[in-house]
KOLVEX-283367 format. One record per residue: y, z, x of N, C-alpha, C in turn; residue number from 1. Coordinates in Angstrom, 3 decimals. Layout:
BEGIN
SITE     n.py     n.pz     n.px    ca.py    ca.pz    ca.px     c.py     c.pz     c.px   k
SITE        Y        Z        X        Y        Z        X        Y        Z        X NUM
...
# end
This chain:
BEGIN
SITE     n.py     n.pz     n.px    ca.py    ca.pz    ca.px     c.py     c.pz     c.px   k
SITE   -1.174    0.000    0.819    0.000    0.000    0.000    1.244    0.000    0.868   1
SITE    1.375    0.916    1.767    2.550    0.979    2.623    2.166    0.624    4.043   2
SITE    3.144    0.143    4.771    2.929   -0.187    6.170    2.389    1.031    6.919   3
SITE    1.472    0.822    7.839    0.762    1.907    8.492    1.475    2.474    9.719   4
SITE    2.687    2.021    9.990    3.405    2.535   11.160    3.650    4.025   11.039   5
SITE    3.464    4.724   12.131    3.793    6.147   12.162    5.294    6.244   12.375   6
SITE    5.932    7.013   11.555    7.381    7.118   11.571    7.793    8.326   12.397   7
SITE    8.819    8.144   13.193    9.277    9.210   14.088    9.708   10.457   13.327   8
SITE   10.524   10.288   12.315   11.009   11.433   11.545   10.101   11.631   10.341   9
SITE    9.383   12.736   10.270    8.473   13.009    9.164    8.870   14.290    8.458  10
SITE    8.570   14.316    7.177    8.717   15.546    6.413    7.386   16.268    6.505  11
SITE    7.298   17.246    7.388    6.046   17.948    7.628    5.667   18.860    6.470  12
SITE    6.498   18.940    5.438    6.184   19.790    4.302    5.400   19.041    3.228  13
SITE    5.051   17.796    3.461    4.293   17.037    2.472    2.945   17.704    2.250  14
SITE    2.539   17.746    0.994    1.286   18.393    0.646    0.213   17.364    0.348  15
SITE   -1.004   17.704    0.737   -2.180   16.893    0.466   -3.273   17.845   -0.011  16
SITE   -3.419   18.029   -1.331   -4.393   18.979   -1.848   -5.803   18.714   -1.316  17
SITE   -6.485   19.799   -0.966   -7.831   19.713   -0.385   -8.879   19.190   -1.355  18
SITE   -8.642   19.310   -2.655   -9.648   18.885   -3.632   -9.614   17.380   -3.911  19
SITE   -8.729   16.661   -3.244   -8.595   15.219   -3.466   -9.173   14.435   -2.303  20
SITE   -9.506   13.176   -2.566   -9.896   12.219   -1.535   -8.791   11.171   -1.482  21
SITE   -8.536   10.653   -0.289   -7.412    9.736   -0.060   -7.910    8.431    0.552  22
SITE   -7.185    7.348    0.273   -7.514    6.046    0.861   -6.342    5.571    1.704  23
SITE   -6.611    4.620    2.584   -5.570    4.192    3.528   -4.423    3.434    2.877  24
SITE   -4.557    3.097    1.595   -3.438    2.479    0.876   -2.609    3.537    0.145  25
SITE   -2.919    4.818    0.404   -2.141    5.977   -0.022   -2.298    6.368   -1.482  26
SITE   -3.374    5.934   -2.106   -3.736    6.474   -3.400   -4.694    7.639   -3.172  27
SITE   -4.775    8.515   -4.169   -5.740    9.606   -4.114   -6.659    9.530   -5.323  28
SITE   -7.771   10.232   -5.229   -8.704   10.326   -6.353   -9.264   11.743   -6.401  29
SITE   -9.377   12.254   -7.608  -10.013   13.533   -7.876  -11.189   13.233   -8.789  30
SITE  -12.378   13.639   -8.400  -13.576   13.325   -9.170  -14.124   14.586   -9.817  31
SITE  -14.316   14.544  -11.138  -14.953   15.629  -11.889  -16.014   14.979  -12.770  32
SITE  -17.281   15.238  -12.426  -18.415   14.559  -13.069  -18.245   13.059  -12.831  33
SITE  -18.144   12.256  -13.892  -17.977   10.808  -13.705  -16.568   10.350  -14.065  34
SITE  -15.606   11.280  -14.062  -14.213   10.944  -14.379  -13.355   11.125  -13.120  35
SITE  -12.655   10.064  -12.761  -11.766   10.101  -11.601  -10.321   10.050  -12.076  36
SITE   -9.509   10.947  -11.535   -8.064   10.906  -11.769   -7.451   10.269  -10.526  37
SITE   -6.595    9.286  -10.731   -6.023    8.493   -9.638   -4.506    8.620   -9.655  38
SITE   -3.928    8.696   -8.464   -2.479    8.719   -8.330   -2.090    8.271   -6.937  39
SITE   -0.834    8.460   -6.583   -0.352    8.127   -5.246   -0.018    9.417   -4.502  40
SITE   -0.231    9.402   -3.209   -0.037   10.599   -2.385    1.444   10.926   -2.182  41
SITE    1.681   12.161   -1.774    3.046   12.582   -1.448    3.615   11.743   -0.312  42
SITE    2.767   11.306    0.617    3.234   10.438    1.700    3.773    9.125    1.127  43
SITE    3.042    8.526    0.186    3.495    7.280   -0.439    4.834    7.489   -1.132  44
SITE    4.942    8.586   -1.873    6.189    8.900   -2.574    7.329    9.055   -1.573  45
SITE    7.065    9.772   -0.474    8.080    9.983    0.553    8.553    8.652    1.149  46
SITE    7.628    7.751    1.381    7.965    6.457    1.979    8.682    5.539    0.990  47
SITE    8.296    5.614   -0.283    8.901    4.751   -1.297   10.314    5.175   -1.667  48
SITE   10.571    6.451   -1.687   11.853    6.935   -2.175   11.812    7.094   -3.682  49
SITE   12.947    6.994   -4.323   13.025    7.206   -5.770   12.264    6.120   -6.514  50
SITE   11.272    6.543   -7.284   10.447    5.607   -8.044   11.134    5.332   -9.375  51
SITE   11.284    4.028   -9.682   12.029    3.631  -10.869   11.184    2.898  -11.911  52
SITE    9.971    2.467  -11.541    9.133    1.701  -12.467    7.690    1.766  -12.017  53
SITE    6.783    1.869  -12.972    5.352    1.785  -12.667    4.682    0.957  -13.759  54
SITE    3.796    0.082  -13.338    3.024   -0.753  -14.258    1.562   -0.368  -14.107  55
SITE    0.912   -0.041  -15.230   -0.474    0.402  -15.209   -1.312   -0.411  -16.186  56
SITE   -2.623   -0.475  -15.947   -3.494   -1.201  -16.876   -3.632   -0.452  -18.205  57
SITE   -4.145   -1.154  -19.191   -4.369   -0.577  -20.518   -5.683    0.207  -20.536  58
SITE   -5.778    1.171  -21.440   -7.036    1.871  -21.678   -8.072    0.825  -22.081  59
SITE   -9.252    0.934  -21.494  -10.320   -0.031  -21.753  -10.463   -1.079  -20.667  60
SITE   -9.406   -1.277  -19.867   -9.465   -2.236  -18.763  -10.393   -1.719  -17.668  61
SITE  -10.968   -2.624  -16.927  -11.785   -2.274  -15.765  -10.937   -2.433  -14.513  62
SITE  -11.112   -1.502  -13.560  -10.476   -1.653  -12.252  -11.581   -1.714  -11.205  63
SITE  -11.298   -2.383  -10.103  -12.291   -2.598   -9.053  -11.772   -2.050   -7.746  64
SITE  -12.609   -1.268   -7.077  -12.224   -0.663   -5.808  -11.617   -1.705   -4.874  65
SITE  -10.454   -1.372   -4.314   -9.781   -2.238   -3.351   -8.873   -3.286   -3.972  66
SITE   -8.961   -3.470   -5.290   -8.134   -4.473   -5.965   -6.901   -3.832   -6.583  67
SITE   -5.863   -4.628   -6.744   -4.636   -4.137   -7.378   -4.916   -3.831   -8.846  68
SITE   -4.413   -2.687   -9.315   -4.552   -2.345  -10.733   -3.191   -2.161  -11.396  69
SITE   -2.140   -2.321  -10.645   -0.793   -2.167  -11.168    0.197   -2.233  -10.028  70
SITE    1.424   -1.810  -10.325    2.444   -1.811   -9.273    3.355   -0.610   -9.462  71
SITE    4.023   -0.276   -8.362    4.980    0.822   -8.359    6.244    0.311   -7.669  72
SITE    7.379    0.581   -8.296    8.649    0.074   -7.774    9.584    1.244   -7.499  73
SITE   10.202    1.185   -6.350   11.197    2.192   -5.990   12.497    1.483   -5.664  74
SITE   13.483    2.271   -5.262   14.746    1.675   -4.863   14.586    0.893   -3.560  75
SITE   13.488    1.132   -2.835   13.256    0.474   -1.545   12.310   -0.719   -1.602  76
SITE   11.299   -0.669   -2.501   10.242   -1.682   -2.446    9.447   -1.728   -3.746  77
SITE    8.681   -2.805   -3.898    7.677   -2.925   -4.949    6.342   -3.040   -4.238  78
SITE    5.395   -2.191   -4.603    4.081   -2.182   -3.953    2.983   -2.272   -4.997  79
SITE    1.887   -2.958   -4.625    0.697   -2.955   -5.461    0.027   -1.596   -5.377  80
SITE   -0.548   -1.164   -6.481   -1.402    0.013   -6.501   -2.827   -0.489   -6.336  81
SITE   -3.580    0.092   -5.413   -4.949   -0.351   -5.140   -5.946    0.699   -5.628  82
SITE   -6.979    0.244   -6.287   -7.985    1.146   -6.852   -8.834    1.777   -5.748  83
SITE   -8.885    3.119   -5.697   -9.741    3.781   -4.717  -11.201    3.833   -5.151  84
SITE  -11.459    3.473   -6.421  -12.806    3.500   -6.981  -12.837    2.563   -8.189  85
SITE  -14.016    2.056   -8.509  -14.165    1.145   -9.654  -14.507    1.925  -10.915  86
SITE  -14.086    1.383  -12.054  -14.456    1.992  -13.318  -13.613    1.489  -14.469  87
SITE  -13.855    2.104  -15.623  -13.161    1.747  -16.857  -12.036    2.746  -17.108  88
SITE  -10.832    2.244  -17.356   -9.684    3.099  -17.633   -9.909    3.777  -18.989  89
SITE   -9.939    5.123  -18.969  -10.101    5.870  -20.218   -8.815    6.572  -20.641  90
SITE   -7.880    6.686  -19.704   -6.599    7.315  -20.016   -5.587    6.854  -18.979  91
SITE   -4.373    6.648  -19.418   -3.298    6.384  -18.466   -2.164    7.343  -18.778  92
SITE   -1.382    7.629  -17.769   -0.294    8.590  -17.910    0.946    7.856  -18.411  93
SITE    1.074    7.766  -19.727    2.219    7.071  -20.309    3.534    7.759  -19.970  94
SITE    3.486    9.080  -19.712    4.709    9.786  -19.307    5.235    9.236  -17.983  95
SITE    4.321    8.837  -17.086    4.737    8.260  -15.805    5.358    6.880  -15.999  96
SITE    4.917    6.167  -17.019    5.512    4.862  -17.324    6.905    5.061  -17.917  97
SITE    7.026    6.009  -18.839    8.297    6.270  -19.515    9.327    6.925  -18.600  98
SITE    8.863    7.799  -17.709    9.762    8.531  -16.803    9.144    8.540  -15.398  99
SITE    9.189    7.398  -14.691    8.498    7.286  -13.405    8.956    8.276  -12.343 100
SITE   10.107    8.903  -12.547   10.575    9.889  -11.577    9.631   11.085  -11.476 101
SITE    8.763   11.308  -12.492    7.810   12.426  -12.388    6.801   12.187  -11.278 102
SITE    6.578   10.926  -10.925    5.688   10.619   -9.796    6.338   11.122   -8.511 103
SITE    7.628   10.930   -8.400    8.362   11.374   -7.209    8.403   12.890   -7.094 104
SITE    8.561   13.574   -8.207    8.724   15.020   -8.148    7.402   15.767   -8.094 105
SITE    6.335   15.198   -8.664    5.047   15.890   -8.697    3.903   14.879   -8.808 106
SITE    3.553   14.222   -7.698    2.547   13.161   -7.772    1.145   13.638   -8.135 107
SITE    0.853   14.922   -7.959   -0.508   15.407   -8.159   -0.766   16.037   -9.522 108
SITE    0.240   16.616  -10.145    0.004   17.315  -11.409    0.508   16.504  -12.590 109
SITE    1.809   16.306  -12.698    2.353   15.555  -13.833    2.475   14.061  -13.545 110
SITE    2.468   13.670  -12.268    2.701   12.275  -11.899    1.454   11.465  -11.605 111
SITE    0.282   11.931  -12.053   -0.938   11.134  -11.870   -0.795    9.821  -12.646 112
SITE   -1.670    8.846  -12.372   -1.526    7.526  -12.993   -2.615    7.204  -14.016 113
SITE   -3.882    7.314  -13.601   -5.000    6.903  -14.460   -6.135    7.904  -14.427 114
SITE   -6.930    7.900  -15.500   -8.252    8.499  -15.489   -9.234    7.372  -15.751 115
SITE  -10.290    7.359  -14.949  -11.242    6.260  -14.968  -12.655    6.817  -15.090 116
SITE  -13.456    6.195  -15.951  -14.878    6.521  -15.983  -15.515    5.738  -14.839 117
SITE  -16.049    6.480  -13.877  -16.498    5.914  -12.613  -17.807    5.139  -12.779 118
SITE  -17.842    3.966  -12.182  -19.044    3.151  -12.196  -20.030    3.614  -11.121 119
SITE  -19.519    3.970   -9.924  -20.386    4.339   -8.805  -19.644    5.302   -7.878 120
SITE  -19.971    6.588   -7.985  -19.276    7.611   -7.196  -19.468    7.423   -5.697 121
SITE  -20.504    6.719   -5.285  -20.715    6.497   -3.847  -19.610    5.639   -3.245 122
SITE  -18.799    5.003   -4.084  -17.661    4.237   -3.571  -16.646    5.133   -2.868 123
SITE  -16.722    6.434   -3.089  -15.795    7.353   -2.415  -16.196    7.609   -0.967 124
SITE  -17.373    7.159   -0.569  -17.755    7.277    0.840  -16.753    6.476    1.664 125
SITE  -16.302    7.061    2.749  -15.321    6.388    3.590  -13.886    6.751    3.238 126
SITE  -13.696    7.558    2.182  -12.342    8.040    1.886  -12.049    9.222    2.797 127
SITE  -10.804    9.645    2.825  -10.366   10.698    3.732  -10.254   12.047    3.026 128
SITE  -10.624   13.098    3.728  -10.314   14.448    3.268   -8.816   14.658    3.463 129
SITE   -8.287   15.756    2.928   -6.865   16.059    3.103   -6.505   16.175    4.580 130
SITE   -7.355   16.837    5.351   -7.098   17.001    6.788   -7.116   15.659    7.503 131
SITE   -8.108   14.832    7.212   -8.200   13.509    7.845   -7.006   12.638    7.457 132
SITE   -6.604   12.715    6.204   -5.472   11.916    5.738   -4.182   12.371    6.416 133
SITE   -3.978   13.681    6.513   -2.789   14.199    7.194   -2.701   13.678    8.626 134
SITE   -3.831   13.704    9.341   -3.863   13.196   10.729   -3.503   11.709   10.728 135
SITE   -4.045   10.960    9.770   -3.784    9.522    9.722   -2.309    9.213    9.498 136
SITE   -1.671    9.904    8.562   -0.295    9.548    8.210    0.762   10.293    9.019 137
SITE    0.425   11.476    9.517    1.410   12.262   10.250    1.106   12.356   11.731 138
SITE   -0.088   11.932   12.112   -0.465   12.015   13.515   -0.636   13.442   13.995 139
SITE   -0.777   14.381   13.068   -0.888   15.804   13.432   -2.316   16.209   13.678 140
# end
């Protein structure tokens, strides 16, 4: 999703909850049974700046791991959202569509994007833990 360059000035206060898995395109996934909640990481939000628009698929649509499922627009850029896992959209966060700034203020609780009924949980193999993701994006 975002360029992979390590930036000299970082906000070291960015949070990456331990219960989530992260992908290199800066989306996260939380898996409970066969339901995955998907959103964008605090690092993505930090890099994008103020988020002004988000486009998400409809309930019932299928998303495929690694493929674009929507877009997110900020004052700086428009980026594709990439699916960290495949499945059927069972819920989308319409509040994030109506007021995309909630993604900027709270990407993990109120600013999540989709809930998906997972086709194959093994697709999460190769995702990053919070610690691994922090090292990847912050070099810490």
